[in-house]
C-alpha positions in Angstrom: -7.7 26.3 32.4 -11.4 27.0 32.3 -12.4 24.1 30.0 -13.3 20.9 31.8 -11.1 17.9 31.1 -13.0 15.3 29.1 -12.6 11.6 28.8 -11.1 10.0 25.7 -11.1 6.3 24.8 -9.1 3.8 22.9 -9.9 0.3 21.5 -9.4 -1.6 24.7 -11.7 0.7 26.6 -14.8 -0.5 24.7 -16.6 -3.5 23.2 -19.2 -3.7 20.5 -22.6 -4.9 21.7 -23.7 -8.0 19.9 -27.2 -7.8 18.3 -29.6 -10.0 16.4 -28.0 -11.0 13.1 -29.5 -12.1 9.7 -26.1 -13.2 8.5 -25.7 -17.0 7.9 -22.1 -17.0 6.7 -19.2 -14.7 6.9 -19.0 -14.9 3.1 -22.2 -12.8 3.0 -20.3 -9.8 4.5 -19.2 -7.2 2.0 -16.0 -5.4 3.0 -15.7 -3.1 0.0 -15.0 0.5 1.0 -13.4 3.8 -0.1 -9.8 4.7 0.3 -10.3 8.3 -0.9 -12.8 10.4 -2.8 -12.6 8.3 -6.0 -10.6 5.1 -5.1 -12.4 2.0 -3.9 -10.9 -1.0 -2.0 -12.3 -4.5 -1.7 -11.0 -4.8 1.9 -10.5 -1.9 4.4 -6.8 -2.4 4.8 -3.8 -0.2 4.0 -0.2 -1.0 4.7 1.7 1.8 6.3 4.1 4.1 4.5 7.1 3.0 6.7 10.5 1.8 5.6 10.1 -1.5 7.4 6.6 -2.2 6.1 5.8 -1.1 2.6 7.9 -1.2 -0.6 6.8 -2.9 -3.9 6.5 -6.4 -2.6 4.1 -5.5 0.2 2.2 -3.1 -2.1 1.7 -5.9 -4.6 0.5 -8.3 -2.0 -1.9 -5.7 -0.5 -3.5 -4.9 -3.9 -3.8 -8.6 -4.9 -5.7 -9.2 -1.6 -8.0 -6.3 -2.2 -6.3 -3.5 -0.2 -3.5 -1.1 -1.0 0.0 -0.4 0.0 1.6 3.1 0.4 5.3 3.1 -0.7 7.3 5.0 1.9 9.2 8.2 1.0 12.5 7.6 2.8 14.4 6.9 -0.4 15.6 8.9 -3.5 12.8 9.9 -5.7 14.2 7.7 -8.6 14.0 4.6 -6.4 10.5 5.4 -5.2 9.4 5.8 -8.8 10.9 2.4 -9.6 9.0 0.8 -6.6 5.8 2.2 -8.0 6.6 0.9 -11.5 7.3 -2.6 -10.1 3.8 -2.6 -8.7 2.3 -1.3 -11.9 4.2 -3.9 -14.0 3.3 -6.8 -11.6 -0.1 -7.4 -13.3 -1.7 -5.8 -16.2 -4.1 -6.5 -19.1 -1.6 -4.7 -21.3 1.8 -3.6 -20.2 1.9 -0.2 -22.1 5.6 0.5 -21.7 7.4 -2.9 -21.5 11.1 -3.1 -20.9 12.9 -3.5 -24.2 16.4 -4.1 -25.5 18.4 -3.2 -28.6 19.3 -6.0 -31.1 23.0 -5.0 -30.7 23.0 -5.6 -27.0 25.0 -8.4 -25.6 23.8 -11.6 -23.8 25.3 -10.2 -20.6 23.3 -7.0 -21.0 20.1 -9.0 -21.6 20.6 -11.2 -18.5 21.4 -8.2 -16.3 18.3 -6.3 -17.5 16.1 -9.3 -16.9 17.4 -9.8 -13.5 17.2 -6.1 -12.5 13.6 -5.7 -13.8 12.4 -9.2 -12.7 11.2 -10.2 -16.2 11.7 -13.3 -18.3 11.3 -11.8 -21.7 12.3 -8.6 -23.6 10.8 -7.3 -26.8 13.7 -6.3 -29.2 13.2 -2.9 -30.9 15.2 -0.6 -33.0 16.0 3.0 -32.2 12.5 4.1 -33.3 10.6 1.5 -31.3 9.8 -0.9 -34.2 9.4 -4.5 -33.1 12.3 -6.6 -34.4 11.8 -9.7 -32.3 11.6 -11.0 -28.7 14.2 -12.5 -26.4 13.3 -14.8 -23.5 15.1 -16.7 -20.8 14.8 -19.9 -23.0 16.9 -18.3 -25.7 19.6 -17.7 -23.1 19.4 -21.1 -21.5 22.5 -22.6 -23.1 24.5 -19.5 -23.6 27.7 -19.2 -21.6 28.0 -16.5 -18.9 30.8 -14.9 -21.0 29.1 -15.3 -24.3 29.8 -12.5 -26.9 26.6 -13.3 -28.8 24.3 -10.4 -29.7 20.6 -10.3 -28.9 19.9 -10.2 -32.7 21.5 -13.7 -33.0 19.4 -15.3 -30.4 16.0 -13.6 -30.5 12.9 -14.9 -32.2 12.5 -12.5 -35.2 9.3 -10.5 -35.7 8.3 -12.4 -38.8 8.0 -15.6 -36.7 6.1 -13.9 -33.8 2.4 -13.9 -33.1 1.4 -10.3 -32.4 -1.9 -8.5 -31.6 -3.0 -5.2 -33.0 -3.7 -2.2 -30.8 -7.3 -2.4 -29.5 -7.4 -6.2 -29.2 -9.9 -7.3 -26.6 -8.9 -9.3 -23.5 -10.9 -12.3 -24.7 -9.2 -12.3 -28.1 -5.8 -12.0 -26.5 -6.6 -14.8 -24.1 -7.7 -17.1 -27.0 -4.5 -16.3 -29.0 -2.3 -17.2 -26.0 -4.3 -20.4 -25.4 -4.3 -21.6 -29.0 -0.6 -20.9 -29.7 0.6 -21.9 -26.2 2.8 -18.8 -25.9 3.7 -16.7 -22.9 4.1 -13.2 -24.4 2.0 -11.4 -27.0 3.4 -8.2 -28.3 0.9 -5.5 -29.2 1.8 -3.5 -32.3 0.3 -0.8 -34.5 -0.3 -1.0 -38.3 3.3 -0.1 -39.0 4.8 -2.6 -36.7 5.8 -0.3 -33.8 5.6 -1.8 -30.3 2.7 -0.4 -28.3 2.5 -2.9 -25.5 2.8 -6.5 -24.2 0.3 -9.0 -23.0 1.5 -12.0 -21.0 -0.1 -15.3 -20.1 0.8 -14.8 -16.5 -1.3 -11.7 -16.3 -4.2 -13.5 -17.9 -4.0 -16.2 -15.4 -3.8 -13.9 -12.4 -6.7 -11.9 -13.8 -8.9 -14.9 -13.3 -7.3 -16.2 -10.1 -7.5 -13.0 -8.1 -11.0 -11.5 -8.6 -10.7 -9.5 -5.3 -7.5 -7.7 -6.5 -7.7 -3.9 -6.6 -6.8 -2.6 -10.1 -7.0 0.5 -12.1 -8.8 0.9 -15.5 -5.8 -0.6 -17.3 -5.8 -3.7 -15.2 -2.8 -2.7 -13.2 -2.6 -3.1 -9.4 -3.3 0.1 -7.5 -0.6 1.7 -5.4 0.0 4.8 -3.3 3.1 6.7 -2.4 4.0 9.1 0.4 5.6 12.5 0.0 6.8 15.0 2.6 6.6 18.8 2.8 10.2 19.8 2.5 11.8 21.3 -0.5 11.4 19.1 -3.6 8.1 17.6 -2.6 6.3 18.9 -5.7 8.9 17.5 -8.0 8.7 14.1 -6.3 4.9 14.2 -6.5 5.1 15.0 -10.3 7.5 12.1 -10.9 5.3 9.7 -9.0 2.2 10.7 -11.0 4.1 10.2 -14.2 5.0 6.7 -13.0 1.2 6.0 -12.6 0.7 6.2 -8.9 -3.0 6.1 -8.0 -2.9 8.2 -4.8 -0.4 10.4 -3.0 -0.1 10.6 0.8 1.1 13.8 2.5 3.1 12.1 5.3 3.5 14.4 8.3 3.4 13.6 12.0 1.4 16.7 12.8 -0.9 17.4 9.8 -2.8 20.3 11.3 -0.3 23.0 10.6 -0.4 26.0 8.3 2.5 24.7 6.1 0.8 21.3 5.6 -2.4 23.0 4.6 -0.5 25.2 2.1 1.2 22.1 0.7 -2.1 20.3 0.2 -3.6 23.4 -1.5 -0.6 23.6 -3.9 -0.7 19.9 -4.7 -4.3 20.1 -5.6 -3.7 23.1 -7.8 -0.8 21.5 -9.6 -2.0 17.9 -9.7 -5.7 18.1 -9.7 -6.3 14.7 -11.3 -4.6 12.7 -8.5 -6.3 11.8 -5.2 -4.6 13.1 -2.2 -4.6 11.7 1.4 -3.4 14.1 4.1 -2.6 13.7 7.7 -2.0 12.9 10.5 -4.6 14.7 12.6 -6.6 13.7 15.7 -9.3 16.4 16.0 -12.4 17.5 14.1 -10.8 20.9 13.4 -7.8 19.3 11.8 -10.0 17.1 9.7 -12.1 20.0 8.5 -9.1 22.2 7.7 -7.5 19.4 5.6 -10.7 18.8 3.7 -11.2 22.5 3.0 -7.6 22.6 1.7 -8.4 19.8 -0.8 -7.7 16.5 0.9 -9.6 13.5 -0.7 -9.1 11.5 2.5 -7.8 12.3 6.0 -5.4 10.1 8.0 -6.3 10.0 11.7 -3.9 9.1 14.5 -1.3 10.8 16.6 0.9 8.8 19.0 -1.1 5.5 18.7 1.3 3.4 16.7 3.1 0.5 18.5 6.5 2.0 17.9 5.4 5.6 18.4 6.3 7.6 21.6 5.0 11.0 20.5 2.5 11.1 23.4 5.3 10.3 25.9 7.8 12.8 24.4 5.5 15.6 23.6 2.5 15.1 26.0 0.2 15.5 23.0 -2.3 13.3 21.3 -5.8 11.9 21.5 -6.7 8.2 22.2 -7.4 6.6 18.9 -11.1 5.5 19.3 -12.2 9.0 20.3 -10.0 10.5 17.6 -11.7 8.4 14.9 -15.2 9.0 16.2 -14.8 12.7 16.2 -12.9 13.0 13.0 -15.3 10.7 11.1 -18.2 12.9 12.3 -16.5 16.0 11.0 -15.8 14.4 7.7 -19.3 13.0 7.2 -20.9 16.1 5.8 -18.1 16.4 3.2 -18.4 12.7 2.2 -14.6 12.3 2.7 -13.2 9.0 4.0 -11.3 8.7 7.2 -8.3 6.4 7.5 -7.6 5.1 11.1 -3.8 5.0 11.4 -2.3 3.3 14.4 -3.3 1.5 17.5 -4.4 -1.7 15.7 -3.3 -4.8 17.4 -6.1 -7.3 16.5 -8.8 -7.8 14.0 -11.2 -6.7 16.7 -9.6 -3.3 16.8 -10.1 -3.0 13.1 -13.8 -3.8 13.5 -14.1 -1.1 16.3 -12.3 1.5 14.1 -14.6 0.8 11.2 -17.7 0.9 13.5 -16.5 4.3 14.8 -16.6 5.7 11.3 -13.2 4.9 9.6 -13.5 3.8 6.0 -10.3 1.7 6.3 -7.4 1.2 8.7 -3.7 1.6 8.2 -1.6 -1.2 9.7 2.2 -1.3 10.3 3.5 -3.7 13.0 1.0 -6.4 12.1 2.6 -6.6 8.6 6.2 -5.7 9.5 7.1 -9.3 10.3 5.9 -10.8 7.1 7.9 -12.1 4.2 7.0 -9.1 2.0 8.1 -6.4 4.4 11.6 -4.8 3.8 12.7 -5.0 7.4 16.0 -6.7 8.2 15.7 -10.3 9.4 17.5 -11.5 12.6 17.7 -14.6 14.6 17.2 -14.4 18.4 17.1 -17.5 20.7 16.4 -19.7 17.8 13.5 -17.6 16.5 13.3 -15.4 13.4 12.4 -11.7 13.8 12.2 -8.6 11.6 13.2 -5.1 12.5 10.4 -2.6 12.8 10.8 1.1 13.6 8.9 4.3 13.7 9.8 6.8 11.1 10.5 9.3 13.9 13.0 7.0 15.5 16.7 7.7 15.8 17.6 5.0 13.3 15.2 6.2 10.7 16.3 9.8 11.2 20.0 8.8 10.7 19.1 6.9 7.5 17.4 9.9 5.9 19.6 12.5 7.6 21.8 13.1 4.6 18.7 13.8 2.5 16.7 16.0 4.9 19.1 17.5 7.4 20.2 21.1 6.7 23.6 20.5 8.6 25.4 17.9 10.6 24.2 19.3 13.9 20.5 18.6 13.0 20.8 14.9 14.0 22.5 15.8 17.3 19.5 18.1 18.1 16.9 15.5 17.0 14.3 14.4 19.5 13.1 10.9 18.7 9.3 10.2 18.8 9.6 6.6 17.7 11.5 3.5 18.7 13.1 0.5 17.0 11.9 -3.0 17.9 11.8 -6.6 16.7 8.6 -8.3 15.6 8.2 -12.0 15.2 8.5 -13.3 11.7 5.0 -14.1 10.5 5.4 -15.7 7.1 3.4 -14.7 4.0 1.4 -11.5 4.3 -1.5 -13.1 2.5 -2.1 -15.3 5.5 -2.0 -12.4 8.0 -4.4 -10.4 5.8 -6.7 -13.4 5.6 -6.8 -13.7 9.3 -7.5 -10.0 9.8 -10.2 -10.0 7.2 -11.8 -13.1 8.7 -11.9 -11.5 12.1 -13.6 -8.4 10.8 -16.2 -10.4 8.9 -17.0 -12.2 12.2 -17.1 -9.0 14.1 -19.6 -7.5 11.6 -21.7 -10.6 11.8 -22.0 -10.2 15.5 -23.3 -6.7 14.8 -25.8 -7.9 12.2 -24.0 -5.9 9.5 -23.6 -7.0 5.9 -21.7 -3.8 4.8 -19.5 -1.3 6.5 -22.4 1.2 6.2 -24.6 -1.1 8.2 -21.8 -1.7 10.7 -21.6 2.1 11.5 -25.4 2.3 11.7 -25.8 -0.8 14.0 -22.7 -0.2 16.2 -23.2 0.3 19.9 -20.2 0.6 22.2 -20.0 -0.3 25.9 -17.2 0.9 28.2 -15.0 -1.7 30.0 -13.7 -1.7 33.5 -10.2 -3.1 34.1 -11.8 -6.3 35.3 -13.9 -6.5 32.2 -10.8 -6.1 30.0 -9.1 -8.9 31.9 -12.1 -11.1 31.4 -11.8 -10.5 27.6 -8.4 -12.2 27.5 -7.6 -15.9 28.4 -7.6 -16.3 32.2 -7.4 -19.0 34.9 -5.5 -21.2 32.5 -1.9 -21.9 31.6 -1.4 -21.4 28.0 0.4 -23.9 25.8 3.5 -22.3 24.3 
């Protein structure tokens, strides 16, 4: 090998040099950034598309806190679509396609539908979509479990309902809800056909969560991952129909001819949707994905806490160097870089952003929260949640029936991830707040009000092993 071996660094190898700062309060720091070519975030955090990290509950929390969640792809397409719809229905100025029920349905059917969809009221419509009334949980309050009553017998009829016409402004809708003290306001056209639903809950959350990331309809933004195996295009189309804001081509090694072809085809077929592609760890991989049509590039190979790709394959690039080089390659194209993996602390997030990432993807830091879909277990009196890499044996077995070509495929599978327990950490909002607060502090040390100023002001110094040891608590006995 004629090429000299170069050094490469990760987050614990460096520190950011403090500098004179004009910032008086962390509140003065602006964390707004870009997720992709056209999608903006209010905080630079993305929850990982892993089956123990992000489904609808996590994606809702992330968007409400200013970031975004990427729904994992290791489920049937119908369920992934439903997870996206749950996020889209969680908050909205107008729910354009509310869940409805027929007047001839039973009380049992109504209860089951409300429970499945997580709603407390259902507009009642005929076969053509004309509004006949509305049924709420209050109408069912004193009905027996085995009641044979029909929805038409219990609903509030349309003639007694307050409705809004298509085109009603948010302010007018809020005033109608306030004056009449009602929870749901059906939106109808001139002929009385249901065209949407406005709820008091959505109006309240609109005011309470000004930092939430929403689309033009007032719905929370959400992403979804797709693979590159047969059926990926059909899955992508269904997700776009459901209203997903961004698609993520989820591949361990994104710098391959087939991934590049998939990205090109997706951009041809679905040109209106932003597309994130990865993962890569080199400037060449970044440039090739951008040229293929990627609207953002995900950077990181082997850096995740439950990833053993570097051990199994011997391949990878330490994450800080990967982010620095890939961000430099993407700069001329004005395409954002997402740093995926290796994040253990808020300080690591600050370093990744200073190195040129527009945002960071986190997995294990969120895997132990209430909103993560991981299995809960008790060990020695403490609660934990299961977290695993998507290249682990367990994850492979779960999706084996969907992706394996024959039964021998799993026997030949070489795992590049592990399964582990992470401590239960409570509500994800609290974890996000801690991470965001740390990044704000880190930016203030660098005299940066914005992420652009952070990248401009950043200066790294290398650490020796002794310096790294000095950075952690030492010469004390910690209180457990």
